[in-house]
N, C-alpha and C positions, 0 to 999 in steps of 0.2 A: 503494499499500500504505500501510496506517497506521503510525505512528511505532514501535510496539513491534515490529513486523514489520521495518521498515526498518532498525532498530537491530540485530536479530538478523542480517539480511542483510549489513549492513556488517561485522559480526563474523566472518560466515562468509567474506566476501571476504578478509579479513585471513588467515584460517586457509587458504583456498585458495592465497593467494599464499605463505604461509610454507611449507606442506607440499606444495603442488601439488594441483590439483583432483582428480586420480586417487587420490591418497593420503589425503586429508583425511577424517577419520571424523567422525561426529556428537559424539563425545567431544571432539575436537579443536575443533570448532565452539563446543561448549558452554563449554570453557574459555576461548576468545577472547571470548565474550559474557558470561562472568562468571555463568553459570547452571549448574544441574544438567541433565544430559542429558534427563531427562524433560520439563523445562520446554520444551525445543525442540519437543517433539512437540505441545505445545499450540498452537505457532505455525505450524509446517510438518509435513507428512506424511512427507517423506522427504528424502534427501540430494539426489536428482534435482530435487525441487521447490526446494531451496535453490539449486542450480546455475541453474535457470530464473529464479528471482527475482533472482539476482545478474546474470544477463544483462540483465534488465529494467532493473536499477538502474544498470548500465554504460551502457546505451542512453539512460537519462534524463539522465546526465551529458554523454553525446555530444550529446544533443539541445540541451542548454543552449549547448555549444560551437558548434554548427551555427547555432542561432537568433542568435547573436551577430553572424553575418556580414552581416545586414541587406541581403541581395541583392535582396529584392523592390523596392528603390528605384532599382536599376540602369535606365539608359535603354534598354538593349537586353534585352527579356524573354527572347528565345531564349538568348542568352549567359548571362543570369542563372540560367536554368534548368539549362543545361549545367554551370555552375560550381557550382550547388548539389549536383547529382547526382554530379559528379566529386569535389567536396570530401567528400561523405557517404561515397563508396566509400573514398577515400584515408584518411580519419580512421578509419573502421571497420576497414578492411583492416589497417591498421598497429596496431591495438590489440590487444597482447599479451594482456592480461587477459581481454578478450572472446573471442579466439581459443582460449585455454586452457579457458575455461568451456565453450565451444561443443564443443571436441574431447573433453571428459570426459562429455558427454551421449550417449546413444545418438542415431544420426544422425536417426532420425525425430522425436525430441523436439526436437533442435536446429533441424531444418527447420520444426517446428510453431511454435517460439518466434519464429524470424525471418520465416517466410513466412505463417503462418496465425494467429498469436496476436493477439488483440485488443489487448493492452498495446503491442506493438510497432507494429502498424498505426496505433493512435491517436497514438504518438509521431511517426511518419513523417508522418501526415496533418496533424498539428499544425504540424510544420516547413514543410511544403509549402503549407499553406493560403494564406499572404500571396501567393505567386507564382501560385497557381491561381485565387485570388479576382481578382487583378489581370488574369490572362488572361481569365477570364470577363467581367469588366467592360469589357475592351478588345474583346470579341468574337473573341478569338484561340483559344478552345478549339474542337477540331473539332466539326462539327456533330453534335447529339445527344449530346455527352459532358458530364457534370457534373463539377465539381471533385473530388467525392467518387469518381467512377469513374476519372478521371485519376490520382488520388492512389494508388488501388488498383493500377492498372496500373504506376506508376512504383515502386511498392513492389516489384512483380515484376521490374522492371528492375534496381533496386538489389540485390535478392537474387541475381539472375543474374550481375551484374557482380562481387558479392563471392565467387562460387564460383569465379572465374577466377583464374588466376596474377595476381600483381601487375603490371598493365599499365603501360607507359610513360605518364606524365601526358598528353602530347599525343595519343597514340594513343586513350586512353580518352575524351579530350574529342571527338575526331573521330569516334569511334563513336556518342557521345552526340548529337552534331549530326546525323549521318546518319540514326540510327534511333529514338532515344528522343524527341527534341524533336518530329519530324513526326508521331509516333504520338499525340500528345496536342494539338499546336498547329497550327492552320492558318497558311498563309503570309500571308494577308491578313485583316484584321479585317473582320467583316461589320458594315456600316454601321448596321444597327438596333441594334446592341448597344455602339456606341462610346460613350465617356463624353460626357455632355452631350446624347445623343440620347434621345428618348422613344419 
């Protein structure tokens, strides 16, 4: 989003925190942003759109945190993928602001933002790209699967994991090892795609 929109969304997030996402009005957001209410409608069309944009902004901040882990450099690709997915679930699941924003939207809109929206899909794909690019280079992606397809599939895995009750960390990692990793990675590298082979 452009900077004027991002600035309005940051102000809206402050109003949502102060008054609660369900009780915040566009007038509250306008006061927080230091503009008149009508000016908000030049930037966004509705309070629900502000909630959605606030969710995207929260996810961008979470992405910065997730990207700081540098898991793609781990020696064990399978465990790096498990750890990436588990941490992404844990960080997102425990994020009170994001949970409050999501709960304030109609269920179909929250699902669209998390599961079908291009901004969130792009953020997840960007964070997963180093791991999936490495898997592809090492011939570890399942036959016929591209990094983009694996990323979309793993986005679904993350969405499903986030809808569950907060699981124990080791149980979550065990499930990811058993189900998520084998769904996108082959057990053995294919010789023709290993690094250094042509």
